[in-house]
N, C-alpha and C positions, 0 to 999 in steps of 0.2 A: 483408460487412455484418453487424453484430451486431443481431439483431432481438430482440424480447421472447421469441420462441420459443427463440432461441439461449441467452438468459440462463436461461430456465426449464429447458432441457435441461441446462445446466451445473449448476444447483442440484440437479436430480434425480440427476445423475452423482456429485456430491461429497457429497451429503447424509449418507450413511452414514459418512463419514470425518471430518466436522467437527462442531463444536459450533454449535448455533443460539444465539448469544450474546444475552443479554437487553438490555433498555433500562434505563438507570440515570438517575436524576435526583438533583439535590442542591439543597436549598433555599438554602443559603448562597451557592453560586455563582450561582444565579438572582438572589438579592438584590443581589449585587455587580455583576452584569452588567446587570440590568434586563431580562433575556431568559429565556424558558422554554426551557431547554436539555434535550435528550433525547440522552444519550450511548449510542452503540453500542460496547461495550467489547470490541474485537477483541484486546485484551491477554489476554482469557480464552480466546482461540481456540487450537486445536492449534498447536504451535510458538510460541505467545505472540504471534501476529501474523496479520493478515488475509491475508498472502501465502500461507498454506496453501490458500486457496480457488483462486487462479489456478494455483498449481503443480499441485495435484491435478487440476483440470479439464484442463490440458494433457497431463499424463502419463497419466491414465486414458484419454484419447482415443488416445494413442499405443499404450497397452496393448491397447485394443479393436481397433485396426488390425492390430497384430501377431497377435493371436489370430485375427482374420479371415483373415490370410494364412498361418496355421498355422506360424509360426516364433517362436522365443523372442525376447523384447524385448531389444534391445541397450542399451548404456549411454546415459545422458543427461548433458548438461553445461549449465552456465550460468556467468555471472559475477555477483557480488553482494557488497555490503558486509556482508550478514548475514541479513536476514529472508527474502529470496527464496532465498538459499542453503539456509537451513533448510527452506523449503517444498519445494524440489526434492529435497533429501536425504530428507525425510520421505515425499514422494510416491513416490520411487523405492523406498524400503523397502516401502511399501504394496503395490507391484506386483512386488516381488522382483527388481529390477534394480539396476545399479550407477550411482551418481552421481559425477561428477568436477567439482568446483566450483573455479572461479578466484576467489580473494578477495584484496583489497588487503591488504598487510602491516599497514596501520593499522586494519583492521576490529576492532571490539571483541572481546576474547578470549572473552567469554561467548558470543558468536555463533559463533566458530570452534569452541569446545568443543561447542556444541549440534550443529553440522553433523557433527563427527566422531562424536558420540554416536548420530546416525542412520545411521552406517555409511558415510558418503561420504568420498571422497578429496579433500583440499584441496591446491590448487596456489596458492602465494602470488605476488603480483605487485606492481609499483609502484602507488601510489594514483592512477592516471589512467585515464580511459576507454579511451585508446589501448592501454595495457598490459593492461587487462582483456580487451578484444576480441582482442588478439593472443594472449593466453593461451588463450582459448576456441578460436580458430582452430587453434592448435597441437594442442589436445586432439582436435578434430574430425578433423584430418588423421592423427593418430597412432592413434586408436581407432575412428573411425567413429561417434562419439557424436552423438546428435541434440541440437540446441540448443533449450533452453526459455528463450527470452529473458525478462528480467525484466519487460518491459512492452510491447515492440514485437511483440505476438502476440495475435491476436484471441481465442485460446483462454484465454490468461491474463487478458485484459481481461474476458471474459465471466464467468470465475470470480470476479474481484474485484467484479463488479457484483452478485453475490449478497448482499454485505453490505448495500448500500443497499436491495436488494429486501426483505430481512428487516426492516430498519428501518422501511420504509414499511408493510409488512404488519402489523407488530407494534405500531405506535403505538396507544396506548389512548385515542384521541380521534377524533371523527368528522371534524374539519376536517383539511385538508392541512397539511403543513409549509410554512411560509413560505420557509425556506431549509434546505438540507442542505450541510454543510461537510466537506471532506476536505483533507489536505495534498497537495502536489504535488512530486514529484521527477521520475521519468521519465514520469509521467502515466498509468500503468496503472490505479491505483485511481480517480483522478479521472475518467478516461474511462469506466470501468465505472459509477461513481456517477452521472455525468451521463447516461449512456444509460438506466440503470434508472429514474432519476428522470423522464427525458423520457417513458418509456413508461408508468410507473405513477402519476406525480403531476405532470403536465405544467405545472401552474401554479406549482410549486415552483422557486425559483431554486437553482442550485448555485454556491457560492462557495468558492474554494480559499484556503488559507494557504500561504505560501512564505517560507523564511528569506531575509533580506537578503543573507546570505553565500553564497547559491547561487541568485540571482534570475535564472534564465534563462527560466523559464516565463512570467513576467509580460512580459518583453521579447518573447518569441515570440508570446504572446497578442495583444500590441498591434501587432506588425509583420506578423504573418501568415506568418512564415517561422521556421524553427528557428534560434534564437540561442544563443550561449554566454553564461554569466554573466560579468560583468566581472572577478569574482574568486570564489574558492571558499574560504570560511573560515566554518564554522558548526558548532555543537554538534550539529545535526540530521544525523547521519552518514547516515541513510537517504534523504536528500533531495538528494544532491549530483549526481545524474544529470540530464542534459539530456533534453528531450522528443525524441520521434521525429516524423517526418512523420505517421505514423499517429495517435499520441496528440494531436498538435497539431490535427489535423483534427477529431477528436471533441470536443476541448476548445473550439475556436473555434465549433463548431456549437451546443454545448449548455451551456457554462459562462458565467455572467454576469460574474464578476469574479475577479481574483486579488489578494489583499492580502498585503503583505510585512511581516515582523516581525523585530526584532533578536534576537540571542541572549539578551540580558537579559530581553526580553519572553517568549521561549520558556521560559527557566528559571523565571521567575515563574509562568507558567501551569502548568508541570510541578509545581512545588512546591505550588501551590494544590490540584491534584488529589490529590497524595499526602496532603496534610494534611487536606483536607476530605472527600474521598471514600474515603480509606484504601485506595487501589489503586495499583499500580505502573504507571507509564507511562514510556516513553522520550522523549527530547527531540523526535524527529520527530513523535511522537504529539501533543505539546502545541501544535503550530504552529497548527492551526485555532482552538483556544480562545484562544491568544494573539492571533490576528488579530481575533477577536470582541471581546475585552476592549479591544484598542487602538481599536476602532471601534464602541464601544457604542451611540452615537447612531444608527448605521446599522441596528442590529438591535433597537432598543428596542421592547419589547412584543410581539415576534414569537415564533413557535414555530420553534426551530432544532434540527435534528438534527446531531450531530457524530460522525463515525466516529473512535473512539479506535483508532489503527492497531496499536499493539503495546506490549509491556512488557519487552522484552529489554534490560535495563540492566546495565552493568558496575557492580556495587555498590561496587567499589573506586575508582571514578572519578566519584562523584556530584558534581554542580555546586553542591551546597548542604550 
C-alpha cells in the first residue's frame, strides 16, 4: 500500500538528485482552450522526463538495502522504449552500479544514445512486450540483476507520485485544482498522480489521456480487468505498454476518466506547445493537452494541472 508517508519518503529520498520543476502557464493556450492550465514541465527534469523520479526512488532503496547488508550493490535491469531506460541508467550511475537495459529495436535513437551516455549496456529486442520481458528474464538469469520494472513496482509509482505532489504544493492559488491530467501507458505515472492527488487534494479529479492507437487502459478501466489494445499504432512511443493488475487497481480506485485522442490530435497539441510555449515536448507528453483540447466543453472555466512528461524527441523525425 502506498500511503502519503510513502510518497513523502520517496520525495525526501530523491530530492537531492532531481529538479523541482516549475509551474508554467500560457495565456494563448488558455484562450484557445477556455481553461486555466498549469503545466508541470517534467521535460525540464533530469534525463528530460519524469521517469527519473521513479527510477531513482527504486534504485536508491536498493542501494540502502545493500549498504545495510554490507555488500556492494549488483547490476539492475529493466525493459523500456526510452525514458524509463534513461531513468534506470541515470540512477544506476548515481549509486555506482551497472545497468543492463532491454530496448526495442524501434526505440528512438536519441533515447538509445542517452542510455549509453549514462554508461548502461543496451540489449535490443523485437518491439513486443513478450520480447522485452523475455530479454529481461535472460539478463536476470545470466547476471543476477535486479529488475526495476517500468511501472509494476510500488517504489517506482511512489517516485512518480512526487511530480503531482510538487504540482499541488507549488500552485500559486488558494483554491484546489479542479482536475489534474497525465498520460497513461503502463500506468505508473497515472497511479502515482492519482494517489498523490487523493491524499493532498481529494476534491480534485484525475483524468488521463491515451492514444487511440494504444487504447488498452480505457478498455481495462471500463471492464475492470487488464485488456490489450485492439491494435498498436501511435506516434506516442512511450505509451504503448498495457496496464498491470497493480496499476489498474490504483487507477480504478482514484481516476475519474480516460480520454482517447488520435495521432493527428497529439501532433497538433505538441506543435501548439512548441510554438506558443517555446519548449520541446515529445508526442507522449502532448496526449493530455490533446485530450483537453478535444473535450474543451468538459473542462471549460476550470483550473487544470497537466504533467508534461518529457521532451526526448528525435529531432530528425519531427512530425511537423
